[in-house]
C-alpha positions as CSV (number, residue, x, y, z in Angstrom):
1,M,44.2,-26.8,26.9
2,Y,41.6,-24.3,25.8
3,Q,43.7,-21.0,26.1
4,P,44.0,-20.9,22.2
5,F,40.2,-21.0,22.0
6,L,39.9,-18.2,24.5
7,D,42.5,-16.1,22.7
8,Y,40.8,-16.7,19.5
9,L,37.4,-15.6,20.8
10,E,38.8,-12.4,22.4
11,K,40.5,-11.4,19.2
12,E,37.4,-11.9,17.1
13,L,35.2,-10.1,19.5
14,F,37.5,-7.1,19.8
15,K,38.0,-7.0,16.0
16,R,34.3,-7.1,15.2
17,F,32.5,-5.4,17.8
18,D,32.6,-2.1,19.7
19,L,32.8,-3.7,23.2
20,S,32.5,-2.3,26.6
21,S,33.2,-4.1,29.8
22,Q,30.4,-5.2,32.0
23,P,31.0,-5.3,35.7
24,I,31.3,-8.7,37.4
25,P,30.1,-8.9,41.1
26,P,32.9,-8.5,43.6
27,G,34.7,-11.8,44.3
28,L,33.5,-13.6,41.2
29,E,35.7,-12.3,38.6
30,R,38.6,-14.3,39.8
31,Q,39.1,-17.0,42.5
32,V,42.0,-19.1,43.6
33,S,41.7,-22.2,45.7
34,D,44.3,-24.8,47.2
35,R,41.6,-27.2,48.2
36,A,42.7,-29.6,45.7
37,K,46.1,-31.3,45.0
38,H,46.7,-28.8,42.3
39,R,45.9,-25.0,42.7
40,S,42.6,-24.1,41.1
41,I,42.1,-20.8,39.3
42,I,38.9,-19.5,37.8
43,Q,38.6,-16.3,36.0
44,S,35.8,-14.7,34.0
45,W,35.2,-11.8,31.5
46,C,32.1,-10.0,30.6
47,Y,31.4,-7.5,27.8
48,Q,28.6,-6.0,25.8
49,C,28.1,-4.2,22.6
50,P,24.9,-2.9,20.5
51,E,24.4,-6.2,19.0
52,L,25.1,-8.5,22.0
53,R,23.9,-7.5,25.5
54,K,26.0,-9.9,27.4
55,I,29.1,-11.7,26.3
56,R,30.5,-13.8,29.0
57,Y,33.3,-16.4,29.2
58,T,35.1,-18.3,31.9
59,Y,38.2,-20.3,32.1
60,M,39.0,-22.8,35.1
61,D,42.5,-24.1,35.3
62,V,43.3,-27.0,37.6
63,G,46.4,-27.9,35.9
64,P,46.4,-31.6,34.6
65,V,43.3,-32.3,36.8
66,S,40.8,-30.2,34.9
67,Q,40.4,-27.6,32.3
68,V,37.1,-25.8,31.6
69,F,36.2,-23.1,29.0
70,N,32.7,-21.9,29.0
71,S,30.9,-19.0,27.2
72,V,27.5,-17.8,26.4
73,M,26.5,-14.8,24.2
74,Y,23.2,-13.2,24.7
75,P,22.0,-11.1,21.6
76,S,20.4,-7.8,22.5
77,H,16.6,-8.0,23.1
78,C,15.8,-6.4,19.8
79,Y,17.1,-9.5,18.0
80,D,15.6,-13.0,18.0
81,L,18.9,-14.7,17.3
82,P,19.8,-17.8,19.2
83,L,22.3,-17.7,22.1
84,L,25.8,-19.0,21.2
85,G,26.8,-21.6,23.8
86,I,30.2,-23.1,24.2
87,D,31.3,-25.6,26.9
88,F,34.6,-27.4,26.7
89,L,35.7,-29.5,29.6
90,A,38.7,-31.8,30.1
91,F,39.4,-34.1,33.1
92,G,43.0,-35.1,32.2
93,K,44.0,-35.4,28.7
94,K,41.8,-38.3,27.8
95,K,38.4,-37.5,29.2
96,I,37.3,-34.6,27.0
97,L,33.8,-33.2,26.5
98,V,32.8,-30.7,23.8
99,V,29.6,-28.8,23.5
100,L,29.2,-26.2,20.9
101,D,25.7,-24.9,19.7
102,F,23.4,-22.1,18.6
103,Q,20.9,-22.4,21.3
104,P,17.5,-21.7,19.8
105,L,15.0,-19.4,21.8
106,F,12.1,-20.9,19.9
107,R,11.1,-24.2,18.2
108,D,8.8,-23.2,15.4
109,E,9.7,-24.2,11.7
110,A,10.3,-20.6,10.5
111,Y,12.8,-20.0,13.3
112,Q,14.6,-23.3,12.8
113,E,14.8,-22.7,9.0
114,K,16.2,-19.0,9.5
115,Y,18.8,-19.7,12.3
116,I,19.4,-23.4,12.7
117,E,19.4,-24.9,9.2
118,P,22.4,-22.7,8.1
119,M,24.5,-24.8,10.7
120,R,23.8,-28.1,9.0
121,A,26.6,-27.7,6.3
122,I,29.2,-27.0,9.1
123,R,28.0,-29.8,11.3
124,D,28.2,-32.3,8.4
125,R,31.8,-31.5,8.0
126,Y,32.6,-32.6,11.5
127,Q,30.7,-35.7,11.9
128,D,33.1,-37.2,14.4
129,L,32.2,-34.3,16.7
130,A,28.3,-34.9,16.4
131,Q,28.0,-38.1,18.4
132,N,24.4,-37.9,19.3
133,L,25.3,-38.5,23.1
134,E,22.5,-38.8,25.6
135,M,22.2,-35.6,27.8
136,K,22.1,-36.4,31.5
137,F,21.1,-32.9,32.7
138,Y,19.1,-31.2,29.9
139,D,16.3,-32.0,27.5
140,A,18.0,-32.1,24.0
141,N,14.8,-30.7,22.5
142,Q,14.8,-27.5,24.6
143,Y,17.5,-24.9,24.0
144,F,19.6,-27.2,21.8
145,S,19.6,-27.4,18.1
146,K,19.7,-30.6,16.0
147,Y,23.1,-29.4,14.6
148,L,25.0,-29.1,17.7
149,L,28.5,-30.4,18.3
150,F,28.5,-32.8,21.2
151,A,31.3,-35.2,21.6
152,K,33.5,-37.2,24.0
153,I,37.1,-37.2,23.0
154,D,40.2,-38.9,24.3
155,S,42.8,-37.0,22.2
156,L,44.4,-33.7,22.8
157,E,45.4,-33.6,19.1
158,T,41.8,-33.8,18.1
159,V,41.0,-30.7,20.3
160,Q,44.0,-28.8,18.8
161,T,42.9,-29.6,15.2
162,E,39.4,-30.8,14.4
163,V,37.7,-29.1,17.5
164,F,39.5,-25.9,16.9
165,E,38.6,-25.8,13.2
166,A,34.9,-26.5,13.9
167,Y,35.0,-23.8,16.6
168,K,36.3,-21.2,14.2
169,D,33.5,-22.2,11.6
170,Y,30.7,-22.0,14.1
171,L,31.9,-18.7,15.3
172,A,32.2,-17.3,11.7
173,L,28.6,-18.3,11.0
174,Y,27.3,-16.8,14.2
175,W,29.1,-13.4,13.5
176,Q,27.6,-13.4,9.9
177,M,24.2,-14.1,11.5
178,V,24.6,-11.2,14.0
179,E,25.7,-8.9,11.1
180,Q,22.7,-9.6,9.1
181,A,20.1,-9.6,11.9
182,E,17.2,-7.2,11.6
183,P,16.2,-5.5,14.8
184,L,12.6,-6.0,16.1
185,T,10.6,-2.8,16.6
186,E,7.4,-3.9,18.1
187,P,7.3,-3.9,21.9
188,E,5.5,-7.1,22.2
189,D,8.1,-8.8,20.0
190,I,10.9,-7.5,22.1
191,Q,9.2,-8.6,25.3
192,R,8.9,-12.1,23.9
193,I,12.7,-12.2,23.5
194,V,13.2,-10.8,27.1
195,K,11.0,-13.5,28.4
196,A,12.6,-16.2,26.2
197,Q,16.1,-15.3,27.5
198,K,14.9,-15.2,31.1
199,D,13.5,-18.5,30.7
200,Y,16.7,-19.8,29.2
201,D,18.6,-18.6,32.3
202,Q,16.1,-20.2,34.7
203,Y,16.1,-23.4,32.9
204,S,19.9,-23.5,32.7
205,A,20.6,-22.6,36.3
206,D,18.1,-25.1,37.6
207,R,20.1,-28.0,35.8
208,D,23.7,-26.6,35.6
209,P,26.0,-29.6,36.2
210,A,29.1,-27.2,36.7
211,H,27.7,-26.1,40.0
212,G,28.9,-29.2,41.8
213,L,32.3,-28.8,40.1
214,F,32.6,-25.3,41.2
215,S,31.5,-26.1,44.7
216,S,34.1,-28.8,45.1
217,Y,36.9,-26.4,44.3
218,F,35.7,-23.0,45.5
219,G,33.0,-23.8,48.1
220,S,29.2,-24.0,47.7
221,E,28.6,-20.3,48.9
222,W,30.9,-19.0,46.2
223,A,29.4,-21.4,43.6
224,E,25.9,-20.4,44.3
225,R,26.7,-16.7,43.9
226,F,28.6,-17.4,40.7
227,L,25.6,-19.3,39.3
228,Y,22.9,-16.8,40.1
229,E,24.8,-13.5,40.1
230,F,27.0,-14.0,37.1
231,L,26.4,-17.1,34.9
232,F,22.5,-17.0,34.8
233,E,21.7,-13.6,36.5
234,D,18.1,-13.6,35.3
235,A,17.4,-16.9,37.1
236,M,16.2,-17.2,40.6
237,P,17.3,-19.8,43.1
238,L,14.6,-22.6,43.4
239,A,13.8,-21.7,47.0
240,V,13.2,-18.0,46.2
241,S,9.8,-16.8,44.8
242,P,9.6,-14.0,42.2
243,S,8.1,-11.7,44.9
244,Q,11.2,-12.2,47.0
245,K,13.8,-11.1,44.4
């Protein structure tokens, strides 16, 4: 269902940036499971470039049962840009969830005006995909913008048309922001970004609802490694103290 989204992302990334591959821990790059009725395959990719220190994306294919496309892009620490978050899930062809956002590192007015307000015009073009749904696992006021796309859909055609067009528009704006971003030079400013991105990883890992999904298909041990060694590698398991890592 989401293969065209992945293909478009890859095409854009390789066209616009000087990418180099980032190693994925052994055993996490690709995994196959026959636990369910349909074979489950999950595969991930990871790159970096001068502007983006980590570009990761994952596709999980369980045939007609489930399709998942997830990506997060982390700007290099010398940029205070928001993270780009993409999360598209489908359970069958009628139960589809779409989440797409520039995930802000800070909530102050100047930051919102600079990085979040430009999204408004795009969001307003896709009102059907901005459904103001209640978040079960996250605080909507933390690491989410007021102009995110967040929708439940029951139409494959909507995914192929409206969602895909919105996706391309959001990506185009994000590339523009990356291109225009001015690097920070003061060490304390850069350290503020380092901390903010680490805090994002910890917050996300603590609440990630996909962990249970991955566990059901690939086992809890693999899912735990995938969560902390790849998806949110700057996070620590809740039972582990900073001195133990």
